[in-house]
C-alpha positions, 0 to 999 in steps of 0.5 A, a space after each residue: 499499500 502507498 504511503 505519502 510523506 510531505 517534506 520541507 525543502 531546507 532552502 526554499 521552505 517549499 513543501 513537497 510529497 514523496 511517495 513510499 510504501 508501508 512497511 510490514 508490522 514490527 519494522 523499524 520504520 512505519 514506511 519508506 520514502 522515494 528519493 525524489 518528490 512526486 514533482 521530481 523538483 526535490 531530493 529527500 537529501 534537501 529536506 529540513 524535516 517532515 510535516 507529516 509522514 506515513 500518511 495514506 492517500 486520503 489522510 495525505 489529501 486532507 493534511 495537504 488541504 489543511 496546509 493549503 498553498 505551501 504545498 507544491 501544486 504539482 505534487 498535490 495534483 498527483 493525489 487526484 490523478 486518475 489512471 
């Protein structure tokens, strides 16, 4: 199952979403996170910390909506993409 982490860029303070996967129960970490944001404009190594981590899709949508314009629009739009 997919998980989402919202990271803050250490220089620009922009917020970007990172896709990951939930780990099995009893793992050291609850989820993983890819090295590039969904928009591919931020690397995880440029992070100044997380606003939230390991959120399911609906929870990520809600939290991003609460934060508002500070979240990268391209990253947020990926939460609403239909395939």
